[in-house]
LOPALUM-598274 format. One record per residue (C-alpha): residue in one letter; residue number from 0; x, y, z. Coordinates in Angstrom, 2 decimals, decimal comma. Each point is the difference from the previous one (the first is absolute). Example, Ala and Ser with C-alpha at 12.3 -4.5 7.8 and 13.67 -1.06 7.14 Angstrom:
2
<atom a; 0; <12,30; -4,50; 7,80>>
<atom s; 1; <1,37; 3,44; -0,66>>
***
This chain:
326
<atom m; 0; <12,46; 44,46; 39,32>>
<atom k; 1; <1,04; 1,97; -3,09>>
<atom y; 2; <2,73; -0,99; -2,44>>
<atom a; 3; <1,67; 1,62; -2,93>>
<atom i; 4; <1,41; -1,50; -3,17>>
<atom i; 5; <3,20; 0,82; -1,90>>
<atom g; 6; <-0,34; -1,02; -3,66>>
<atom t; 7; <-2,98; -0,32; -2,28>>
<atom s; 8; <0,67; -3,24; -1,79>>
<atom w; 9; <-2,31; -3,02; -0,26>>
<atom i; 10; <1,54; -1,52; 3,09>>
<atom t; 11; <-0,90; 3,13; 1,93>>
<atom q; 12; <-3,62; -0,26; -1,24>>
<atom a; 13; <-0,05; -3,62; 0,90>>
<atom f; 14; <1,09; 0,93; 3,57>>
<atom i; 15; <-2,75; 2,58; 0,32>>
<atom d; 16; <-2,65; -2,36; -1,31>>
<atom s; 17; <1,17; -2,60; 2,55>>
<atom a; 18; <0,18; 2,52; 2,89>>
<atom n; 19; <-3,60; 1,11; -0,80>>
<atom t; 20; <-1,16; -3,45; 1,25>>
<atom l; 21; <1,30; 0,82; 3,51>>
<atom k; 22; <-1,75; 2,05; 2,67>>
<atom d; 23; <1,75; 3,15; 1,33>>
<atom f; 24; <2,75; 0,14; -2,61>>
<atom t; 25; <-0,68; 2,80; -2,44>>
<atom l; 26; <1,96; 1,74; -2,66>>
<atom g; 27; <1,07; 3,49; 1,24>>
<atom g; 28; <2,52; 1,21; -2,59>>
<atom v; 29; <1,50; -0,65; -3,43>>
<atom y; 30; <3,44; 0,95; -1,09>>
<atom s; 31; <1,26; 0,36; -3,59>>
<atom r; 32; <2,84; 2,06; -1,45>>
<atom s; 33; <-2,76; 1,56; -2,09>>
<atom l; 34; <-2,60; 1,81; 2,08>>
<atom s; 35; <-2,61; -0,30; -2,75>>
<atom h; 36; <0,59; -3,80; -0,14>>
<atom a; 37; <-0,22; -0,22; 3,80>>
<atom v; 38; <-3,27; 2,03; -0,10>>
<atom e; 39; <-1,42; -2,20; -2,74>>
<atom f; 40; <0,97; -3,26; 1,78>>
<atom a; 41; <-1,32; 1,29; 3,35>>
<atom s; 42; <-3,30; 1,05; -1,54>>
<atom k; 43; <-0,47; -3,43; -1,58>>
<atom n; 44; <0,43; -1,53; 3,51>>
<atom n; 45; <-2,23; 2,50; 1,86>>
<atom c; 46; <2,96; 1,69; 1,74>>
<atom d; 47; <0,10; 3,71; 0,54>>
<atom y; 48; <3,77; 0,28; 0,56>>
<atom a; 49; <2,61; 0,05; -2,74>>
<atom y; 50; <3,70; 0,90; 0,35>>
<atom d; 51; <2,99; 0,51; -2,15>>
<atom d; 52; <2,30; 0,65; 2,99>>
<atom l; 53; <0,90; -2,96; 2,25>>
<atom t; 54; <1,02; 2,08; 3,01>>
<atom t; 55; <-3,38; 1,67; -0,02>>
<atom l; 56; <-1,62; -3,35; -0,17>>
<atom a; 57; <2,19; -1,34; 2,84>>
<atom k; 58; <-1,11; 2,93; 2,23>>
<atom s; 59; <-3,64; -0,53; -0,79>>
<atom g; 60; <-2,55; -1,83; 2,23>>
<atom v; 61; <0,30; -3,45; -1,46>>
<atom d; 62; <1,03; -2,81; 2,26>>
<atom a; 63; <1,77; -2,21; -2,52>>
<atom v; 64; <1,39; -0,15; -3,58>>
<atom y; 65; <0,12; -2,64; -2,75>>
<atom i; 66; <3,10; 0,45; -2,17>>
<atom a; 67; <-0,09; -1,33; -3,51>>
<atom s; 68; <2,69; 2,04; -1,71>>
<atom p; 69; <3,10; -1,22; -1,89>>
<atom n; 70; <2,30; -2,11; 2,08>>
<atom s; 71; <2,77; 2,56; 0,38>>
<atom l; 72; <-2,37; 2,49; 1,66>>
<atom h; 73; <-1,37; -2,35; 2,75>>
<atom y; 74; <2,65; 0,60; 2,60>>
<atom e; 75; <-0,06; 3,82; -0,08>>
<atom q; 76; <-3,76; 0,14; -0,18>>
<atom a; 77; <-0,53; -2,52; 2,85>>
<atom r; 78; <2,51; 1,80; 2,16>>
<atom l; 79; <-1,74; 3,33; -0,59>>
<atom f; 80; <-3,38; -1,35; 1,16>>
<atom l; 81; <1,40; -1,92; 2,99>>
<atom t; 82; <1,81; 3,08; 1,23>>
<atom h; 83; <-3,37; 1,77; -0,18>>
<atom g; 84; <-1,71; -2,60; 2,07>>
<atom k; 85; <-1,84; -1,91; -2,76>>
<atom h; 86; <-0,36; -3,78; -0,23>>
<atom v; 87; <1,36; -1,39; -3,30>>
<atom i; 88; <-0,82; -2,84; -2,25>>
<atom c; 89; <2,39; -0,13; -2,95>>
<atom e; 90; <-0,12; -2,01; -3,21>>
<atom k; 91; <2,83; -2,36; -0,50>>
<atom p; 92; <2,90; 0,36; 0,15>>
<atom a; 93; <-0,36; 2,30; 3,02>>
<atom a; 94; <3,56; 1,17; -0,48>>
<atom v; 95; <2,84; -0,70; -2,42>>
<atom w; 96; <2,80; -0,65; 2,52>>
<atom p; 97; <-0,23; -1,98; 3,25>>
<atom d; 98; <1,44; 2,91; 2,12>>
<atom q; 99; <-2,81; 2,16; -1,20>>
<atom l; 100; <-2,61; -2,58; 1,04>>
<atom r; 101; <1,66; -0,41; 3,41>>
<atom e; 102; <-0,17; 3,77; 0,51>>
<atom l; 103; <-3,72; 0,10; -0,90>>
<atom h; 104; <-0,81; -2,91; 2,31>>
<atom d; 105; <1,88; 1,76; 2,88>>
<atom l; 106; <-1,54; 3,33; -0,72>>
<atom a; 107; <-3,53; -1,52; 0,16>>
<atom r; 108; <0,73; -1,76; 3,21>>
<atom e; 109; <1,48; 2,99; 1,65>>
<atom n; 110; <-3,10; 2,05; -0,84>>
<atom g; 111; <-2,60; -2,70; 0,83>>
<atom l; 112; <-1,04; -0,30; -3,67>>
<atom v; 113; <-0,71; -2,83; -2,37>>
<atom f; 114; <2,24; -0,38; -3,13>>
<atom m; 115; <-0,99; -2,94; -2,15>>
<atom e; 116; <1,05; -1,29; -3,42>>
<atom a; 117; <-3,06; -0,76; -2,20>>
<atom i; 118; <0,28; -3,65; -0,68>>
<atom m; 119; <-3,36; -1,58; -0,55>>
<atom m; 120; <1,16; -3,58; 0,49>>
<atom l; 121; <0,82; 0,48; 3,63>>
<atom h; 122; <-3,59; 1,21; 0,96>>
<atom q; 123; <-2,13; -2,84; -1,35>>
<atom p; 124; <-1,89; -2,21; 2,41>>
<atom h; 125; <1,12; -3,13; -1,85>>
<atom l; 126; <3,74; 0,79; 0,37>>
<atom g; 127; <0,47; -2,23; 3,09>>
<atom t; 128; <-1,87; -2,80; -1,60>>
<atom v; 129; <2,36; 0,01; -2,98>>
<atom r; 130; <3,10; -0,13; 2,20>>
<atom e; 131; <-1,54; -2,76; 2,17>>
<atom s; 132; <-0,86; -2,05; -3,08>>
<atom l; 133; <3,61; -0,21; -1,02>>
<atom k; 134; <0,27; -2,90; 2,64>>
<atom k; 135; <-2,21; -2,08; -2,27>>
<atom l; 136; <2,54; -0,01; -2,73>>
<atom g; 137; <2,55; -2,02; 1,98>>
<atom k; 138; <3,66; 0,92; -0,48>>
<atom i; 139; <0,26; 3,11; -2,35>>
<atom g; 140; <3,02; -0,11; -2,09>>
<atom l; 141; <-0,89; 2,54; -2,80>>
<atom a; 142; <-2,26; 2,95; -0,56>>
<atom r; 143; <-0,56; 2,18; -3,10>>
<atom f; 144; <-1,41; 3,48; 0,43>>
<atom d; 145; <-0,74; 2,05; -3,13>>
<atom f; 146; <-1,67; 3,31; -0,75>>
<atom s; 147; <0,51; 0,82; -3,69>>
<atom q; 148; <-2,44; 2,50; -1,43>>
<atom y; 149; <0,51; 1,89; -3,18>>
<atom s; 150; <-0,10; 3,77; 0,59>>
<atom s; 151; <-1,64; 2,41; -2,37>>
<atom r; 152; <2,78; 2,37; 1,01>>
<atom y; 153; <2,47; -2,38; -1,48>>
<atom t; 154; <-1,55; 0,49; -3,33>>
<atom a; 155; <0,47; 3,75; 0,52>>
<atom y; 156; <3,57; -0,55; 0,98>>
<atom l; 157; <0,67; -1,92; -3,20>>
<atom g; 158; <-1,51; 2,96; -1,89>>
<atom g; 159; <2,56; 2,30; 1,44>>
<atom d; 160; <-1,65; 1,32; 3,09>>
<atom l; 161; <1,32; -0,32; 3,52>>
<atom p; 162; <-2,91; -0,76; 2,35>>
<atom n; 163; <0,61; 0,29; 3,72>>
<atom i; 164; <-0,02; -3,73; 0,52>>
<atom f; 165; <3,09; -0,40; -2,21>>
<atom n; 166; <1,80; 3,12; 1,16>>
<atom p; 167; <2,84; -0,43; 2,54>>
<atom e; 168; <-0,64; 3,53; 1,21>>
<atom f; 169; <-3,21; -1,33; 1,67>>
<atom a; 170; <1,75; -3,07; 1,41>>
<atom a; 171; <-2,13; -2,20; -2,32>>
<atom g; 172; <0,37; -3,14; -1,99>>
<atom c; 173; <-1,37; -3,51; 0,39>>
<atom i; 174; <1,85; -0,99; 3,21>>
<atom m; 175; <-1,32; 3,04; 1,72>>
<atom d; 176; <-3,59; -0,61; -1,25>>
<atom l; 177; <-1,14; -3,53; -0,74>>
<atom g; 178; <3,00; -1,37; 1,68>>
<atom i; 179; <-1,36; 1,05; 3,43>>
<atom y; 180; <-2,98; -2,33; -0,55>>
<atom v; 181; <2,16; -3,08; -0,37>>
<atom v; 182; <2,45; 0,83; 2,73>>
<atom y; 183; <-2,66; 0,61; 2,63>>
<atom p; 184; <-1,58; -3,43; -0,15>>
<atom a; 185; <3,45; -1,65; -0,18>>
<atom l; 186; <1,06; 1,73; 3,27>>
<atom y; 187; <-3,37; -0,15; 1,74>>
<atom l; 188; <-0,31; -3,79; -0,65>>
<atom f; 189; <3,63; -1,11; 0,27>>
<atom g; 190; <2,05; 2,76; 1,62>>
<atom r; 191; <3,11; 1,60; -1,32>>
<atom p; 192; <2,22; -2,21; -2,18>>
<atom k; 193; <3,65; -0,75; 0,81>>
<atom e; 194; <1,00; 0,86; -3,63>>
<atom i; 195; <-1,43; 2,01; -2,86>>
<atom v; 196; <0,99; -0,08; -3,68>>
<atom t; 197; <-1,70; 2,52; -2,32>>
<atom r; 198; <0,31; 0,79; -3,70>>
<atom a; 199; <-2,02; 2,50; -1,93>>
<atom s; 200; <-0,78; 1,33; -3,44>>
<atom l; 201; <1,19; 3,59; 0,06>>
<atom l; 202; <-1,51; 2,67; -2,22>>
<atom s; 203; <2,02; 2,71; -1,50>>
<atom s; 204; <-1,53; 2,39; 2,49>>
<atom g; 205; <1,77; -1,90; 2,80>>
<atom v; 206; <-2,80; -1,83; 1,70>>
<atom d; 207; <-1,17; -3,61; -0,47>>
<atom a; 208; <-2,92; -1,14; -2,10>>
<atom g; 209; <0,12; -3,42; 1,76>>
<atom f; 210; <2,11; -2,21; 2,16>>
<atom t; 211; <0,61; -3,47; 1,41>>
<atom s; 212; <1,12; -0,64; 3,54>>
<atom l; 213; <0,91; -3,16; 1,82>>
<atom f; 214; <-0,54; 0,08; 3,74>>
<atom v; 215; <2,01; -2,86; 1,62>>
<atom y; 216; <-1,13; -1,34; 3,46>>
<atom e; 217; <1,43; -2,86; 1,98>>
<atom d; 218; <-2,64; -2,41; -1,15>>
<atom k; 219; <-1,60; 1,52; -3,10>>
<atom q; 220; <0,42; 2,41; -2,96>>
<atom v; 221; <-2,50; 2,61; -1,10>>
<atom v; 222; <0,17; 1,32; -3,53>>
<atom l; 223; <-1,42; 3,48; -0,46>>
<atom t; 224; <-0,77; 1,49; -3,43>>
<atom a; 225; <-1,70; 3,15; -1,06>>
<atom s; 226; <-0,26; 2,04; -3,22>>
<atom k; 227; <-1,70; 3,16; -1,22>>
<atom a; 228; <0,80; -0,94; -3,62>>
<atom a; 229; <-1,80; -3,36; -0,13>>
<atom e; 230; <-3,15; -1,72; 1,28>>
<atom s; 231; <0,00; -3,12; 2,16>>
<atom r; 232; <-2,92; -2,45; -0,25>>
<atom i; 233; <0,85; -2,86; 2,35>>
<atom g; 234; <0,01; 1,60; 3,48>>
<atom s; 235; <2,21; -0,99; 2,96>>
<atom e; 236; <0,45; -3,19; 1,98>>
<atom i; 237; <1,58; -1,59; 3,09>>
<atom l; 238; <1,12; -3,59; -0,45>>
<atom g; 239; <0,16; -2,55; 2,88>>
<atom d; 240; <0,43; -3,75; 0,17>>
<atom r; 241; <-3,69; -0,48; 0,79>>
<atom g; 242; <-1,61; 2,64; -2,30>>
<atom t; 243; <0,31; 3,21; -1,82>>
<atom m; 244; <-1,65; 3,22; 0,85>>
<atom t; 245; <-0,98; 2,18; -3,03>>
<atom i; 246; <-0,45; 3,72; 0,35>>
<atom g; 247; <-1,98; 1,74; -2,76>>
<atom t; 248; <0,50; 3,65; 1,07>>
<atom l; 249; <3,21; 0,40; 1,97>>
<atom f; 250; <-0,24; 3,68; 1,14>>
<atom q; 251; <-3,44; -0,78; 1,54>>
<atom l; 252; <0,86; -3,51; 1,14>>
<atom s; 253; <-3,29; -1,09; -1,50>>
<atom d; 254; <-1,34; -2,75; -2,29>>
<atom i; 255; <2,01; -2,51; 2,03>>
<atom g; 256; <-0,38; -3,83; 0,10>>
<atom i; 257; <1,85; -3,20; 0,83>>
<atom t; 258; <0,37; -2,93; -2,36>>
<atom y; 259; <1,23; -3,04; 1,80>>
<atom l; 260; <2,16; -2,74; -1,46>>
<atom d; 261; <-3,03; -2,28; -0,52>>
<atom g; 262; <-1,72; 2,81; -2,01>>
<atom k; 263; <-2,45; 1,09; 2,68>>
<atom k; 264; <-0,62; 3,74; 0,01>>
<atom e; 265; <-0,72; 2,17; 2,96>>
<atom p; 266; <-0,96; 3,68; -0,38>>
<atom i; 267; <1,59; 2,43; 2,44>>
<atom t; 268; <-1,43; 3,34; -1,04>>
<atom g; 269; <-1,60; 1,38; -3,13>>
<atom g; 270; <0,26; 3,46; -1,61>>
<atom v; 271; <-0,43; 3,13; 1,94>>
<atom p; 272; <-1,37; 3,30; -1,58>>
<atom r; 273; <2,45; 2,96; -0,03>>
<atom l; 274; <-2,45; 2,11; 1,87>>
<atom t; 275; <-0,04; -2,51; 2,89>>
<atom l; 276; <3,80; -0,45; -0,11>>
<atom m; 277; <0,67; 3,65; 0,46>>
<atom a; 278; <-2,83; 0,48; 2,47>>
<atom n; 279; <1,57; -2,60; 2,28>>
<atom e; 280; <3,38; 1,82; -0,31>>
<atom a; 281; <-1,69; 3,36; 0,83>>
<atom r; 282; <-2,02; -1,60; 2,93>>
<atom d; 283; <3,31; -1,19; 1,55>>
<atom f; 284; <1,52; 3,41; -0,37>>
<atom v; 285; <-2,88; 1,58; 1,80>>
<atom r; 286; <0,09; -2,79; 2,64>>
<atom y; 287; <3,68; 0,61; 0,63>>
<atom i; 288; <-0,68; 3,70; 0,61>>
<atom k; 289; <-3,09; -0,46; 2,21>>
<atom r; 290; <1,25; -3,01; 2,03>>
<atom p; 291; <3,72; 0,52; 0,25>>
<atom q; 292; <0,62; -2,26; 3,06>>
<atom e; 293; <-1,75; -3,02; -1,31>>
<atom s; 294; <1,42; 0,31; -3,49>>
<atom a; 295; <3,60; 1,04; 0,81>>
<atom h; 296; <1,49; -3,47; -0,36>>
<atom e; 297; <-1,85; -0,49; -3,40>>
<atom l; 298; <1,14; 3,36; -1,29>>
<atom g; 299; <3,61; -0,64; 1,18>>
<atom a; 300; <0,10; -3,33; -1,76>>
<atom a; 301; <-1,30; 1,60; -3,23>>
<atom q; 302; <2,67; 2,71; 0,27>>
<atom q; 303; <2,75; -2,48; 0,55>>
<atom l; 304; <-1,14; -2,04; -3,02>>
<atom s; 305; <-0,04; 3,18; -2,09>>
<atom l; 306; <3,53; 0,83; 1,01>>
<atom d; 307; <1,12; -3,59; -0,72>>
<atom v; 308; <-1,58; 0,23; -3,43>>
<atom l; 309; <1,71; 3,36; -0,78>>
<atom e; 310; <3,45; -1,33; 1,12>>
<atom t; 311; <-0,55; -2,95; -2,25>>
<atom l; 312; <-1,10; 2,17; -2,92>>
<atom t; 313; <3,08; 2,20; 0,54>>
<atom e; 314; <2,33; -3,06; -0,30>>
<atom m; 315; <-1,86; -1,17; -3,14>>
<atom r; 316; <0,41; 3,38; -1,60>>
<atom r; 317; <3,65; -0,02; 0,77>>
<atom q; 318; <0,52; -3,43; -1,56>>
<atom a; 319; <-2,03; 0,94; -3,00>>
<atom g; 320; <1,89; 3,27; -0,64>>
<atom v; 321; <-2,94; 2,27; 0,51>>
<atom v; 322; <1,29; 3,43; 1,19>>
<atom f; 323; <-2,18; 2,88; 1,08>>
<atom p; 324; <1,33; 3,68; 0,25>>
<atom e; 325; <0,24; 1,45; 3,46>>
***
């Protein structure tokens, strides 16, 4: 099976390196707006096919495409490849608006194709163990999920530049970037809240540098924080009346353990190398393609969660006052 890539950033290279660990999943095309850049990137990865035209790539002999372009381009690019019979794995967020994502899901199903949002957390073998371990905490009343990571592009923004990640034209900002990594585990572990309250630190460009959200459930509250203008050092945690689960790396759901009220500690899972994380994600993508009947329920659940997350992010943006141009 041959796949193409859209985008030549570090995350694209990481995906290629991870895909190289799989059998029968090979790089068959590289797209960049600059043909010379595409040729250089393709050559570095032992690929003979480089493109600066997406339609030409969509009509080529590849079976699938990995999309890692700016957020605002995901919907149109995914739609193009789905209409040309290609399976699609798209970096988060897979679309900017829920209606766009519903259309892509429907288009994939109508054409017997796989459309999948690239969320590493959902494809790790320890995922079920983490959720099952919540029972050991007793009654959970509070959780705190954080992903605050200082961005080098924020320094550039302060210097007068407008990087893509802080540009509303590209549907960017913290909610649409790091925010996805705190919303996903909240909804995966606890479902959709009955109430959301969100406030954000808006930049002059119109997007947010960071935010705080309160997810209110019938029996618990979940506090979500994220920032691209600061660095967190304390991780995330879920608090129950029997013990506390600590999560070192939230977007991977790794480095997890439980500390009980008596001080006893129980490890749940350690760290996971990025190569392994993305390889597990790519492996599931290939499995969904090759074994559609046995994986249909799993893919459907992932797509529904993806839609739930995007609807939640849309409400968070509305409350925070983040507006994207149409």
